[in-house]
C-alpha positions in Angstrom: 26.9 70.8 -10.3 24.3 68.7 -8.4 23.0 65.2 -9.1 19.6 66.5 -10.6 21.5 67.7 -13.6 21.2 64.2 -15.0 17.5 64.7 -15.5 17.3 68.4 -16.1 19.8 69.3 -18.7 19.3 68.7 -22.5 22.1 67.5 -24.7 22.6 71.0 -26.1 23.6 72.2 -22.7 25.9 69.3 -22.2 27.6 69.8 -25.5 28.1 73.5 -24.6 29.9 72.5 -21.5 27.2 73.5 -19.0 26.9 70.0 -17.7 29.7 67.5 -16.8 29.9 64.3 -18.8 27.7 61.4 -17.8 29.3 58.0 -17.2 27.4 54.7 -16.8 29.1 51.6 -15.4 27.3 48.7 -16.9 27.3 45.0 -18.1 26.0 43.3 -21.2 23.2 41.4 -19.3 21.9 44.1 -17.1 18.2 45.1 -17.8 18.5 48.1 -15.4 21.5 49.4 -17.5 19.4 49.2 -20.6 16.5 51.0 -18.8 18.9 53.8 -17.5 20.3 54.3 -21.0 16.8 54.5 -22.5 15.7 57.0 -19.9 18.8 59.2 -20.5 18.1 59.0 -24.3 14.6 60.1 -23.7 15.9 63.1 -21.8 18.3 64.1 -24.6 21.4 63.1 -22.7 24.6 61.6 -23.9 26.9 59.4 -21.9 30.0 57.3 -21.9 29.5 53.6 -21.1 32.1 51.6 -19.2 31.6 47.9 -19.4 32.8 46.3 -16.2 32.2 42.8 -17.5 34.9 43.4 -20.1 37.4 45.0 -17.9 38.2 43.8 -14.3 40.2 46.9 -13.6 37.2 49.2 -14.4 35.1 46.9 -12.1 37.5 47.5 -9.2 37.6 51.3 -9.9 33.8 51.4 -9.8 33.6 49.5 -6.5 36.2 51.7 -5.0 34.4 54.9 -6.1 30.9 53.8 -5.2 31.3 51.1 -2.5 28.7 49.1 -4.5 29.0 46.0 -6.6 25.8 46.3 -8.7 25.2 48.0 -12.0 24.3 50.4 -13.4 26.3 53.0 -11.5 25.9 56.5 -12.9 28.1 59.6 -12.5 27.6 63.2 -13.5 31.2 64.4 -13.7 32.6 63.2 -10.4 29.3 63.2 -8.6 27.9 59.7 -8.0 24.1 59.6 -8.8 23.7 56.0 -7.9 21.8 53.2 -9.7 18.7 53.2 -11.9 16.4 53.5 -9.0 18.4 56.5 -7.6 18.3 58.2 -11.0 14.6 57.7 -11.3 14.0 59.1 -7.7 15.8 62.3 -8.8 13.4 62.5 -11.7 10.2 62.4 -9.5 8.5 65.8 -8.9 9.3 67.3 -5.5 12.8 65.9 -5.2 15.2 68.6 -4.1 18.8 68.8 -5.2 19.9 68.4 -1.6 18.0 65.1 -1.1 20.1 62.0 -0.8 18.9 59.8 -3.6 21.0 56.9 -2.5 18.6 56.5 0.4 15.4 57.0 -1.6 14.6 53.4 -2.2 14.9 52.5 1.4 12.9 55.5 2.6 10.2 55.0 0.0 9.9 51.3 0.8 9.7 51.9 4.5 7.1 54.7 4.2 4.9 52.9 1.7 5.0 49.7 3.8 4.1 51.5 7.0 1.3 53.5 5.4 -0.3 50.6 3.6 0.0 48.3 6.6 -1.8 50.8 8.7 -4.4 51.2 5.9 -4.9 47.4 5.6 -5.0 46.7 9.3 -7.5 49.5 9.7 -10.1 47.4 7.8 -12.4 45.2 10.0 -11.2 41.9 8.4 -10.1 39.4 11.0 -8.5 37.0 8.6 -6.1 39.7 7.3 -5.4 40.8 10.8 -4.7 37.4 12.1 -2.4 36.7 9.2 -0.3 39.8 10.0 -0.2 38.7 13.7 0.9 35.3 12.7 3.7 36.7 10.5 4.9 38.7 13.6 4.8 35.7 15.8 6.6 33.5 13.3 9.8 35.6 13.4 10.1 35.8 17.2 12.8 33.9 18.9 12.1 30.2 19.7 13.9 27.0 19.1 15.4 29.1 16.2 16.8 32.5 17.0 15.6 35.7 15.2 18.7 35.8 13.0 18.2 32.3 11.7 14.5 32.9 11.0 15.2 36.0 9.1 17.8 34.3 7.0 15.3 31.6 6.2 12.8 34.2 5.2 15.3 35.9 3.0 16.1 32.6 1.1 12.4 31.9 0.7 11.8 35.4 -0.6 14.6 35.0 -3.2 13.2 31.7 -4.5 9.7 33.3 -4.7 11.3 36.3 -6.4 9.5 38.8 -4.2 11.6 42.0 -4.2 9.7 43.7 -1.4 10.0 40.6 0.8 13.8 40.4 -0.1 14.3 44.0 0.8 12.5 43.6 4.1 14.4 40.5 5.1 17.8 42.0 4.1 17.0 44.9 6.4 15.8 42.7 9.3 18.8 40.4 8.8 21.2 43.3 9.0 19.5 44.5 12.3 19.9 40.9 13.6 23.6 41.1 13.1 24.1 39.2 9.9 27.5 40.0 8.4 28.2 40.6 4.7 29.9 37.2 4.4 26.8 35.6 5.9 24.5 37.5 3.6 26.4 36.2 0.5 26.4 32.6 1.7 22.6 33.0 2.2 22.2 34.6 -1.3 24.1 31.7 -2.7 21.6 29.3 -1.2 18.7 31.2 -2.7 20.4 31.4 -6.0 21.1 27.6 -6.2 17.6 26.7 -5.1 15.8 29.2 -7.3 18.1 29.1 -10.3 19.4 31.8 -12.7 16.0 33.5 -12.8 16.8 34.8 -9.3 19.9 36.8 -10.5 18.0 40.1 -11.2 16.5 39.9 -7.7 19.9 39.1 -6.3 21.3 42.3 -7.9 18.6 44.4 -6.3 19.2 42.7 -2.9 22.9 43.5 -3.0 22.1 47.1 -4.0 19.7 47.4 -1.1 22.3 46.0 1.2 24.9 48.4 -0.1 22.5 51.3 0.7 21.9 50.0 4.2 25.6 49.7 4.8 25.9 53.3 3.6 23.8 54.4 6.5 20.2 54.4 5.3 17.6 53.7 8.0 16.1 50.2 7.9 12.4 49.5 8.1 11.0 48.7 11.5 10.4 45.0 12.4 7.4 43.0 11.5 4.7 42.9 10.2 5.5 42.6 6.5 
């Protein structure tokens, strides 16, 4: 049974044993968990919910099975679908059963960014072009090395709550050699400066990092 089963099979098929049970690892304060459950409900699916905020053992099990720390994490039987974004990517028309949904978010982010940058820079507006050039120059090595500048960009993006900016700087930081421990120290600075409203963006940043560490290709370096 492939991962697309989660969006293709109605509850009647599931109850008849045609589809393995769906399991969602979640927490009480996760908006993406709620969104995932609402989507499954709209597709006529049933699921078993495992609250990792109530059971540290289940949290450890989830992390061991998925190599991720974020929620939701969704399974069809023993097949790991991924998080909310992964599930929604499987639902989009044209997605084949063989596609690796765990890499969709990074691939889509990279493709969209490249396509729109080319579109924007194709316009004869010198202010826009000069700003993009300035962005590129800003992150080149100087008194501060590239790694330090990308970490600064990551903190600023977290405080500004710009998910695209966060994803971009996470990818560039990883390419610059930032370790997971360094990432989380940087995340902690962004969280302290930005406050609790940064937490949803922190979740998505960690999920993006997990996918990069799983082997997905990072976007090319600047411009934004």
